[in-house]
C-alpha positions as CSV (number, residue, x, y, z in Angstrom):
1,M,228.3,-113.3,70.8
2,T,226.2,-112.2,73.7
3,L,228.1,-113.2,76.8
4,P,226.0,-114.0,79.9
5,A,228.7,-112.2,81.8
6,R,227.7,-112.2,85.4
7,V,231.2,-111.1,86.3
8,S,232.3,-110.0,89.8
9,S,235.6,-108.6,90.9
10,T,236.4,-112.0,92.5
11,R,235.9,-114.1,89.5
12,G,237.5,-111.7,87.0
13,E,238.8,-112.5,83.6
14,H,238.5,-116.3,83.9
15,V,234.7,-116.1,83.6
16,V,234.8,-114.1,80.4
17,E,237.4,-116.3,78.8
18,Q,235.6,-119.5,79.8
19,V,232.3,-118.3,78.3
20,F,234.0,-117.1,75.2
21,W,235.8,-120.3,74.5
22,A,232.7,-122.4,75.3
23,T,230.9,-120.7,72.4
24,S,233.8,-119.8,70.0
25,R,233.2,-122.9,67.9
26,V,229.7,-121.9,66.9
27,R,230.0,-118.1,66.6
28,H,230.3,-118.2,62.8
29,L,227.7,-121.0,62.3
30,G,224.8,-118.5,61.9
31,P,225.7,-117.2,58.4
32,V,226.3,-120.8,57.2
33,V,222.8,-121.9,58.4
34,V,221.1,-118.9,56.8
35,V,222.7,-119.5,53.4
36,A,221.9,-123.2,53.7
37,I,218.2,-122.5,54.4
38,A,218.0,-120.2,51.4
39,V,219.7,-122.8,49.1
40,A,217.5,-125.6,50.5
41,E,214.3,-123.7,49.7
42,A,215.5,-123.0,46.1
43,L,216.3,-126.7,45.6
44,L,212.9,-127.7,47.0
45,W,211.1,-125.4,44.5
46,L,213.1,-126.9,41.7
47,V,212.4,-130.5,42.7
48,A,208.7,-130.0,43.6
49,R,207.7,-128.0,40.6
50,P,204.2,-129.0,39.5
51,A,203.6,-130.1,35.9
52,G,202.3,-127.5,33.5
53,E,203.7,-124.5,35.4
54,D,205.0,-121.7,33.1
55,T,208.8,-121.6,33.5
56,A,209.1,-117.8,33.7
57,S,206.2,-117.4,36.1
58,Y,207.5,-120.2,38.3
59,V,210.9,-118.6,38.5
60,G,209.3,-115.3,39.4
61,Q,207.2,-117.1,42.2
62,L,210.4,-118.7,43.4
63,A,212.0,-115.3,43.7
64,G,209.0,-114.0,45.6
65,A,209.2,-117.0,48.0
66,E,212.9,-116.5,48.6
67,A,212.3,-112.8,49.2
68,V,209.8,-113.5,51.9
69,L,212.1,-116.2,53.4
70,L,215.1,-113.8,53.5
71,L,213.0,-111.0,55.1
72,A,211.7,-113.4,57.7
73,L,215.2,-114.6,58.5
74,A,216.3,-110.9,58.7
75,I,213.6,-110.4,61.4
76,V,214.8,-113.4,63.4
77,L,218.4,-112.0,63.5
78,V,217.3,-108.8,65.3
79,S,215.0,-110.5,67.8
80,T,217.6,-109.7,70.6
81,L,217.5,-113.3,71.9
82,P,220.9,-114.2,73.2
83,W,220.8,-117.7,71.8
84,V,220.4,-116.2,68.3
85,D,223.2,-113.7,68.7
86,V,225.7,-116.3,69.8
87,Y,225.7,-118.0,66.4
88,F,226.6,-114.7,64.7
89,D,229.4,-113.6,67.1
90,G,227.2,-110.9,68.8
91,I,224.1,-108.9,68.0
92,D,226.2,-106.3,66.1
93,K,227.3,-108.9,63.6
94,A,223.7,-110.3,63.5
95,A,222.5,-106.8,62.6
96,V,225.0,-106.7,59.7
97,W,223.5,-110.0,58.4
98,H,220.1,-108.6,59.0
99,R,220.8,-105.8,56.6
100,R,222.4,-108.1,54.0
101,L,219.3,-110.4,54.0
102,A,216.9,-107.5,53.8
103,I,218.7,-106.0,50.8
104,A,218.9,-109.4,49.1
105,G,215.2,-110.0,49.7
106,I,214.2,-106.6,48.2
107,V,216.4,-107.3,45.2
108,L,214.6,-110.6,44.6
109,V,211.2,-108.7,44.6
110,L,212.1,-107.2,41.2
111,P,212.2,-110.5,39.2
112,H,209.1,-111.6,41.1
113,I,207.2,-108.6,39.8
114,L,208.6,-108.9,36.3
115,M,208.1,-112.6,35.8
116,S,205.3,-114.0,37.9
117,H,201.7,-113.9,37.1
118,G,198.6,-115.4,38.8
119,D,195.9,-117.5,37.2
120,G,193.2,-114.8,37.5
121,G,191.5,-116.7,40.4
122,S,193.1,-114.7,43.2
123,P,191.0,-112.4,45.5
124,G,190.8,-108.8,44.4
125,W,192.8,-107.6,47.4
126,A,195.9,-109.8,46.5
127,G,197.3,-107.4,43.9
128,P,197.0,-104.2,46.0
129,A,198.4,-106.1,49.0
130,G,201.5,-107.0,47.0
131,V,202.0,-103.4,46.0
132,V,201.6,-102.1,49.6
133,A,204.1,-104.7,50.9
134,T,206.6,-104.0,48.2
135,V,206.5,-100.2,48.6
136,G,206.6,-100.4,52.4
137,L,209.6,-102.8,52.5
138,V,211.5,-101.1,49.8
139,A,211.1,-97.7,51.5
140,L,212.3,-99.1,54.9
141,V,215.3,-100.8,53.3
142,V,216.3,-97.8,51.3
143,W,215.9,-95.6,54.4
144,A,218.3,-97.9,56.3
145,I,220.9,-97.7,53.5
146,L,220.9,-93.9,53.0
147,P,223.0,-93.0,56.0
148,R,225.7,-95.3,54.6
149,W,225.5,-93.8,51.1
150,R,229.3,-93.3,51.0
151,S,229.8,-97.1,51.1
152,V,227.3,-97.6,48.3
153,V,228.1,-94.7,45.8
154,P,231.3,-95.2,43.7
155,A,234.0,-92.6,44.5
156,P,233.5,-90.5,41.3
157,G,229.8,-89.9,42.2
158,R,230.4,-88.8,45.8
159,R,231.3,-85.2,45.0
160,L,228.0,-84.8,43.2
161,V,226.0,-86.3,46.1
162,E,227.9,-84.0,48.5
163,A,227.1,-81.0,46.3
164,V,223.4,-81.9,46.2
165,H,223.4,-82.5,50.0
166,E,224.2,-78.8,50.5
167,W,220.8,-77.8,49.1
168,P,218.5,-76.6,52.0
169,S,215.7,-79.0,51.1
170,V,218.1,-81.9,50.9
171,R,219.8,-81.0,54.2
172,W,216.3,-80.9,55.9
173,L,215.4,-84.3,54.4
174,S,218.8,-85.6,55.5
175,R,218.2,-84.6,59.1
176,L,214.8,-86.2,59.0
177,I,216.2,-89.5,57.5
178,G,219.1,-89.5,60.0
179,D,216.9,-89.1,63.1
180,Y,217.2,-92.4,65.0
181,E,213.9,-92.1,66.8
182,I,211.9,-91.6,63.7
183,W,213.7,-94.4,61.8
184,R,213.4,-96.9,64.7
185,D,209.6,-96.3,65.2
186,L,208.9,-96.7,61.4
187,H,211.3,-99.6,61.1
188,R,209.2,-101.5,63.7
189,T,206.5,-101.8,61.0
190,T,208.7,-104.2,58.9
191,G,206.9,-107.3,60.2
192,L,203.5,-105.8,59.3
193,F,204.6,-105.3,55.7
194,L,206.1,-108.8,55.6
195,A,202.7,-110.2,56.8
196,I,200.9,-108.3,54.0
197,G,203.4,-109.7,51.5
198,F,203.0,-113.2,52.9
199,A,199.2,-113.0,52.5
200,H,199.6,-111.8,48.9
201,G,201.9,-114.8,48.0
202,L,199.7,-117.3,49.8
203,V,196.7,-116.6,47.7
204,D,198.3,-115.6,44.5
205,A,200.9,-118.3,43.9
206,T,199.7,-120.7,41.2
207,A,202.2,-123.5,42.3
208,F,200.7,-123.9,45.8
209,P,197.5,-125.8,44.9
210,D,199.4,-128.7,43.2
211,A,202.4,-128.6,45.5
212,P,201.3,-128.6,49.2
213,V,204.9,-129.0,50.3
214,L,205.8,-125.6,48.8
215,R,202.7,-124.0,50.4
216,W,203.5,-125.4,53.9
217,T,207.2,-124.6,53.7
218,Y,206.2,-121.0,52.8
219,V,203.7,-120.9,55.7
220,V,206.0,-122.4,58.3
221,T,209.2,-120.3,57.5
222,T,207.2,-117.1,57.3
223,A,205.3,-117.9,60.5
224,I,208.6,-118.4,62.3
225,G,209.8,-115.0,61.2
226,L,206.6,-113.3,62.2
227,A,206.6,-115.1,65.6
228,F,210.0,-113.6,66.3
229,Y,208.7,-110.2,65.2
230,F,205.8,-110.3,67.6
231,Y,208.0,-111.6,70.3
232,R,210.3,-108.6,69.9
233,E,207.5,-106.0,69.7
234,L,205.3,-107.4,72.5
235,L,207.4,-109.5,74.8
236,A,211.1,-108.6,74.5
237,R,210.7,-105.2,76.0
238,R,209.3,-106.7,79.2
239,G,212.3,-108.9,79.9
240,H,215.8,-109.8,78.9
241,G,217.7,-108.3,81.7
242,L,215.7,-105.2,82.5
243,R,217.2,-103.3,85.4
244,D,216.0,-100.0,87.0
245,Y,218.5,-97.2,87.4
246,Q,218.5,-93.5,88.2
247,V,220.6,-90.8,86.5
248,R,223.3,-89.7,89.0
249,E,225.4,-87.4,86.8
250,V,225.3,-85.8,83.3
251,H,228.4,-84.0,82.2
252,E,230.4,-83.1,79.1
253,V,233.7,-85.0,78.6
254,G,234.7,-83.5,75.3
255,E,233.5,-81.7,72.3
256,G,230.1,-83.2,71.4
257,L,230.5,-86.0,74.0
258,T,228.4,-86.4,77.1
259,E,228.8,-88.9,79.9
260,I,225.8,-90.2,81.7
261,V,226.4,-92.0,85.1
262,L,223.6,-94.3,86.3
263,R,223.2,-95.7,89.8
264,P,221.2,-99.0,90.4
265,L,217.9,-98.8,92.2
266,G,217.8,-102.6,92.8
267,K,219.6,-105.6,91.4
268,P,222.6,-104.3,89.4
269,F,223.2,-104.9,85.7
270,F,225.7,-107.7,84.9
271,Y,227.8,-107.4,81.8
272,A,231.3,-108.1,80.4
273,P,233.8,-105.3,79.5
274,G,233.1,-104.0,76.0
275,Q,229.5,-105.0,75.8
276,F,226.6,-102.6,75.1
277,A,223.0,-102.3,76.3
278,M,219.8,-100.7,75.3
279,L,219.4,-97.6,77.5
280,H,215.8,-96.4,78.1
281,L,215.9,-92.8,79.4
282,E,213.1,-90.7,80.6
283,S,213.8,-87.0,79.8
284,K,211.7,-83.9,79.7
285,D,210.0,-84.8,76.4
286,G,209.3,-88.5,77.3
287,W,211.1,-91.9,77.1
288,H,213.9,-92.5,74.6
289,R,215.6,-95.8,73.7
290,H,219.1,-96.1,72.2
291,P,221.9,-98.7,72.1
292,F,225.1,-97.5,73.9
293,T,228.3,-99.2,74.8
294,L,228.9,-99.4,78.5
295,A,232.1,-97.5,79.3
296,S,232.4,-98.5,82.9
297,S,233.9,-101.6,84.5
298,P,231.6,-104.3,85.7
299,A,233.3,-104.0,89.1
300,E,232.1,-100.4,89.5
301,P,228.8,-99.8,91.4
302,D,227.6,-97.3,88.8
303,V,227.2,-97.7,85.0
304,R,228.7,-95.1,82.7
305,V,227.8,-94.5,79.0
306,T,229.4,-91.9,76.7
307,V,227.1,-90.4,74.1
308,K,228.1,-88.6,70.9
309,A,225.9,-85.8,69.7
310,L,224.5,-87.1,66.4
311,G,220.7,-86.5,66.3
312,D,218.3,-84.0,67.8
313,Y,218.0,-86.0,71.0
314,T,221.6,-86.8,71.6
315,S,222.7,-83.3,70.8
316,H,220.7,-81.9,73.7
317,L,221.2,-84.5,76.4
318,Q,222.5,-82.0,79.0
319,D,219.3,-80.0,78.6
320,T,216.8,-82.9,78.6
321,V,218.4,-85.4,81.0
322,R,218.8,-84.4,84.6
323,P,220.1,-86.2,87.7
324,G,217.3,-88.0,89.5
325,M,215.5,-89.0,86.3
326,P,214.7,-92.7,85.9
327,A,216.4,-95.0,83.4
328,V,216.2,-98.7,82.4
329,L,219.0,-100.9,81.0
330,S,218.3,-104.0,79.0
331,G,220.7,-106.5,77.6
332,P,223.6,-106.9,77.6
333,H,224.6,-107.4,74.0
334,G,227.7,-107.9,71.9
335,G,230.9,-109.9,72.2
336,F,233.7,-107.3,71.7
337,T,236.3,-108.8,74.1
338,H,240.1,-109.0,73.9
339,A,239.7,-112.6,75.1
340,K,239.2,-113.4,71.4
341,G,242.8,-112.5,70.7
342,S,244.9,-115.6,70.1
343,T,248.4,-113.9,70.2
344,E,250.6,-112.5,73.0
345,H,250.7,-109.0,71.3
346,Q,247.5,-107.0,70.6
347,I,246.8,-103.7,69.0
348,W,243.8,-101.7,70.0
349,V,242.6,-98.8,67.8
350,A,239.9,-96.3,68.9
351,G,238.6,-93.4,66.9
352,G,236.6,-90.7,68.6
353,V,233.6,-92.0,70.5
354,G,234.8,-95.5,69.5
355,V,237.0,-95.3,72.6
356,T,234.0,-96.4,74.8
357,P,234.5,-100.2,74.7
358,F,238.2,-99.7,75.3
359,L,237.5,-97.5,78.2
360,S,235.6,-100.5,79.7
361,W,238.5,-102.8,79.0
362,L,241.0,-100.3,80.5
363,R,238.9,-99.7,83.6
364,S,238.6,-103.5,84.0
365,L,242.3,-104.4,83.7
366,D,242.6,-105.3,87.4
367,H,240.2,-108.2,86.8
368,H,240.3,-108.8,83.0
369,R,243.9,-108.7,81.8
370,P,244.8,-109.4,78.1
371,P,247.3,-112.2,77.6
372,G,250.3,-110.1,76.8
373,R,251.5,-106.7,75.6
374,V,249.0,-104.2,74.2
375,D,249.6,-101.1,72.1
376,F,246.5,-98.8,72.3
377,F,246.2,-96.2,69.5
378,Y,243.7,-93.4,70.3
379,S,242.9,-91.3,67.3
380,V,241.4,-87.9,67.9
381,P,241.4,-84.5,66.0
382,G,242.7,-82.5,69.0
383,E,241.8,-82.8,72.7
384,A,241.4,-86.5,73.7
385,P,238.5,-87.1,76.1
386,Y,239.5,-89.3,79.1
387,E,243.2,-88.9,78.2
388,A,244.3,-88.1,81.8
389,E,242.4,-91.2,83.1
390,I,243.7,-93.5,80.4
391,T,247.3,-92.3,81.0
392,E,246.9,-93.0,84.7
393,I,245.6,-96.5,84.0
394,T,248.4,-97.4,81.5
395,E,251.0,-96.1,84.0
396,R,249.6,-98.6,86.6
397,H,249.5,-101.3,83.9
398,P,252.7,-101.1,81.9
399,Q,251.7,-104.0,79.7
400,V,249.5,-101.4,77.9
401,R,251.2,-98.7,76.0
402,L,249.2,-95.6,75.0
403,H,249.7,-93.8,71.6
404,V,247.5,-90.7,71.2
405,V,247.3,-89.7,67.6
406,R,246.2,-86.1,67.1
407,T,245.1,-86.1,63.5
408,R,245.2,-82.3,63.1
409,E,248.8,-82.3,64.0
410,A,250.2,-85.7,62.9
411,G,247.7,-86.7,60.2
412,R,245.6,-89.8,60.1
413,L,246.7,-93.0,61.8
414,T,248.0,-95.5,59.2
415,V,248.8,-99.2,59.5
416,E,252.4,-98.5,58.7
417,S,252.8,-96.0,61.5
418,A,250.9,-98.3,64.0
419,L,253.1,-101.3,63.2
420,R,256.2,-99.2,63.5
421,A,255.3,-97.6,66.8
422,A,254.2,-101.0,68.2
423,E,257.3,-102.7,66.9
424,A,255.0,-105.5,65.9
425,D,255.3,-108.6,63.7
426,P,251.9,-108.6,61.7
427,A,252.0,-112.4,61.7
428,E,251.9,-112.4,65.6
429,L,249.2,-109.7,66.1
430,S,245.6,-109.6,67.1
431,V,243.9,-106.3,66.2
432,F,240.8,-104.8,67.8
433,M,239.1,-101.6,66.3
434,C,236.2,-99.4,67.0
435,G,235.5,-96.0,65.4
436,P,234.1,-94.3,62.3
437,E,233.2,-96.7,59.5
438,A,235.6,-95.2,56.9
439,M,238.5,-95.3,59.3
440,V,237.9,-98.8,60.6
441,T,237.3,-100.3,57.1
442,S,240.5,-98.7,55.7
443,L,242.6,-99.9,58.6
444,Q,241.1,-103.4,58.4
445,Q,242.1,-103.7,54.8
446,G,245.5,-102.3,55.6
447,F,246.2,-104.7,58.4
448,R,245.2,-107.7,56.2
449,E,247.5,-106.5,53.4
450,A,250.3,-106.1,56.0
451,G,250.0,-109.7,57.0
452,V,247.6,-109.8,59.9
453,A,245.4,-112.9,59.6
454,Q,241.7,-112.0,58.9
455,R,240.7,-114.3,61.8
456,R,242.7,-112.0,64.2
457,I,241.1,-108.7,63.2
458,F,238.1,-107.8,65.2
459,R,235.9,-104.7,64.9
460,E,232.9,-103.3,66.8
461,Y,229.9,-102.4,64.7
462,F,228.4,-99.7,66.9
463,D,226.1,-98.4,64.2
464,W,223.1,-100.7,64.7
465,R,220.8,-99.3,61.9
């Protein structure tokens, strides 16, 4: 849920909680609507089937129409419009559904290719257009999945993949695929490939001449998706909360972690604790755009972000970004807020750079207090960035207890150790987590098995790809 959080130190936590509860009833409506639209189109195709249509070919054409619909819906979900995000509980959750719809759409392309056939009266460009659209869309979806290969490949096959990954050529390709800038620029062509695929289907489908309702449904739904695509590419970058800033400080806060402090040049950027924004930074080699969680408190005059060295750009921030350089913030996005907790006792779990939304929460405790007791588990290999500051904050706010888990000494954080240290009853807990995917997924399952209700487990999806 994207909160329009124009929060000041005088209004405090009540604004965030009021906005949250005003939209909490619709924050899971988006997935239901998406599934309903897909089912409705399938039923329409079954009811409006023209007489004489070959069954296998018609099913293949239905699969193609559903594929285009799902890909169009996937584009709508990442349009960055706040009124879209609110129905998916935030843009991070909308991005998860974006990936699911895109993968489902690509899967449906296979039966379309195998089963459907035209009547021979299509223009000569229709076939090649279908090939171009399919190859382009499949390549983009596979590229988006590859960085998450561990969640896709079964456990027995992971060692083989890791062994192949050590080959020099594969390591080079892995760095190329993992580069966020390259991926983002090429991923922006998704709408163009969808438009090509749409044109292929419009002239090649044999069902459309005898069933205008199918043709117009196909045209309208795809046109909506493409309209959102062109909005995002041509208009969204010019609005949606753009604020001018200047880099004030750039310094290392831990191994592989850099903090950037930004000062406003005009009207400040309003956000709620725990939200993230798109940061546009001008460095020595040009402008770069990345999503980063805002680690500062909304009450602070400056905005702070903490960046982990992952790609070529983020690994050399201290060399490429200097004080005085211009920056632009757009957003805010996300709805990771402890106001969602419905119990008096909360557990917060941060892993590595996943501490950033909790930093914002902690720095905002004077104005945004959780309802009761909090046990904050901060999992790090060794030195814990911001540990001194977090300790000082928790000493001023005794309702928050800090547990630093140094995994090299004490091993990984487990659900059992967290519940024991927190002296918590799982049935009376709300849990909030942000960190590496494997860690958060494992803990999420563990908390469910221990008795924490699924509706009380919240996680931040900071990998937006």
